N, C-alpha and C positions, 0 to 999 in steps of 0.2 A: 354555384359554384363551381369549376369543375373537378372531376373526380379525385385527380391526381392532387389536388391543392388539399381533398383532405385527406388524402394517404399519406402525404410529407406531414401533416400536423400529428395524425396517429403515431406514426413513426417514430417525430422530432418526441411528440409527448410520453411516451413510452421510454426514449434513453434517457429524459431527462429526470422521470421519476426513476430509476434505474440509476441516474447519480446521483440523488437529491437522499436514495435512502439508504445509499450503499456506500456514500463516501463523505458529500456533503453535510451534510444532517450530522453524521454521530462527529465530522470535524471539528464542527461552530457546536456542536456540545458539548467537547473534552477540550477545546482551545484553552491550552495553559495550567490545563488542570495540573500536569506532571509535574509543573515549575513550582505548584500553589504545594505540593506533596513536599517536595522534595526542601521547599525553603521556610518547612512547616508551616504554613500556612490552613491546614484542613480544613479549619471552620469555613473556610471563605469559601468552599466547595460549597455550590446547589445543589440543593434534592437531586435537581429535575439532572443536572451531571452526571452523579450517582447511578439515578433510573434506566438512564441510555446506557451507563456503560455497564451495567449488571444485566442488562437485554442485550447488549451487541455482543457480548462473551460470553453466551449462553452454547456454552456445548464445546469453545473452545481450550486449543491446549495452554496449562498453565505448567509452571518450570517446576520442578518434581521435589524442590524443596517448599513450596506451599502446602499448607495444610485443607486436605479436602474442602473440609468443612466452610472454606475463606470461599473456595473458588465460586467465581460468578457475583462476590459480593464486595463490592468495591472496598467500605467502610473497615468489613471484618479481615479483608485483602493489606490496607493500609496499617489496621493495629498490626499483623503479622510481619510485616518489613516484607511482607515478597512483592516479587519481581512485578510489574504493572508495564501493559504495553497498551497501548491507545485502542479508541473505540472502532475505528473504520476496520472497514475490511480489508484483511491482509492481501497483499495483489501473489509475493511471489514467496516459496517458500525455500530454505537450507538447510540440511543439517549436514552432520559430520559425525563418523563412528571411528571412534578408535576401542585398541584393547584395555586400556584405563578408563573406561566408560562401556561397563559389562551393559547386556542387552537389559538383568535381572532390575536393573538402576535407572538406567535408561534407553529404555524398549525403544524410544525412535532419536535415540542416540542424539545430539545437542540441535537440539532443531532452532531457526528462530524465522519471523514472520516479517517480509517490509509490506509497508503501509504507505501513501502517498504523505505522510503525516507521522512518520516513526518506524518502532519498529516493537517486536512482542515477541514471548515466546523465551527461551534462557538466552537472553541478550550479555547478564556480565561475565554466563560462563565460555560465552563467544568469545567476546572480548578477552576474559583470561586468557583463550586458546591463540588470537591473534598475536597477542600480547607477547610469549611464545614462540613464536615466527618472527617475531620483531614485525607485527603487522598495525598500524592507527587502528584504536577502537570504533566502530562505527560510528557512532556519532561524527567523526571528522568529514566526514563524506555526508554527501548532499545536504549540507547546510541551509543553500541559499533556496532548494527545492524543496524542503519540509517548509521554513518560514513562508514559503511565496505561495503554498500550495491550499489553501485556505483561501488564498484569496481569485486567485489562478479558476479553482473549481466554479466560486462563486458570478463571477464576470463570462466565466465559459456560461454557467447556465443563464443567465441574464440573456445573454445571446443569442441561445438556444428558445428561449421567451418572446424574443422578438424574430425569431425563425415562425414562431409557431403564430403570432399576432397579428406581422405584414409578411404582406406577399413580391416585398423588394427585393429586387435579382442580385445585390447587394450583400444582404442578410441571410441570401441562399449559399455563398462559399461560408456562414460560419459553421456551419453543419460539417465541414473537410476537416475541421479541427477537432473534433471527439469523437469524427472517425480513427483519426490518426493516435491515437490514445493509445492502442497497442505498442505501437512503435516507437513509438516517444519514451513510452515506460521501458521497454526494451533496451534501445537504447543508451538514456541516464543508464539505467542500470549497468548496461554493458562499461560501457565507462569507466564509470565507480569500481566498479572489476578490476579491470587492469592499473587503476591509477591507483588503489589500494596494493595491488601485486604488482608497481612495479616501482612504489616507495617503501620499502624496507627499511629497517630500521637497526641499527649493530647491538639497540639492548637484545633482541632476540636470544634467549637459550640456546635453539637451536638457528644455523645459516642455513639457510636453502638462496636457490638463484632466484632472482625475479621471474614473477611469469604470471601468466593469465590465468585467475578462479574458471571453474568451467560453469559458462552462464547457463547451458540447460542439458541435465544428465546425469551422471555418474562421472564421480575423479576420483584423481589421487593426488595429495597432500601430504611430504611428509608420512607421516604414517594414519594419516587418518584421510578417512577414504567419506568422500562428498558426493553430496547430491542434491542439485537445487532443478525444480523444478515448479508452474506455478500451478496456484489454489487460487480458493473462488472465486478472490476480487480481481485475477488476472481473466478468469471465464464473463465475468460482469462489463469490464472495457473494454471486450472482443463485442459483448452483443451490444454495449453503446454507438460501437462503432458499427459496426454492420447497418443498425436501426436510422444512424449517420447519417451513412452512404444512403441506404434503400431514399431516407426522406429528402435528402440529395437531388439524385435521380429519378424521385416523381414530382418535385417541383421543378425540376428543369425541361422536364417531358411536362408539363404544365404553361409554362413559357412558350415552351416551342409552340405546343400547340395554338394558343392560343393568341398567338403572333403572323398565323399563316392569315 
């Protein structure tokens, strides 16, 4: 077997493993759980789902209203009516700071974390702030993306498996999809920020002109200071993207040399 084919398979396998354990697996394990909690069907949540959520939430941010003894325990979180986020890795973090949220009570401001399949952090408080300036709640945006995300990642994983298993040229171009994940996320995230900032409602207690929220870095909205930065999940999809590109070019090199 051509050495570059072996390299391509190694790179693709590493990318697939990162994708699976960081996003696809926890998304599958937690799929539909928040709906069951909201509907009061807690007894239908499998023990496996609880174990996965508890594992993936180790060390993650929990709302300041969550009892410390309930952290990283889905049953306790449900019993205490705490704010529960999804299990997959967070990709982007946004936080707001304002005089009415003192550092003593909110040391990180009001943080919200964006995932492929939902949110975590101070989601309720963020939606309250959004309502204050006439902005829709976050769940209004990205509905289709959240609904199809798990199926898209499963399809992508299948394509990567085909790339690893077979050497047909057509499968090589599949790797350009995971390679583009960071750009696709930023493009979609930026679009929805623009949409929210330019579709303000009259119900807001504080009237502001349509605006573009800060995509990356620090900004200012009314009395709030905003922070918007990538978090661990984004660096993981960058790693997936780089490994996918390496796999693509390694196999392209093999095809070129084998056809001489």
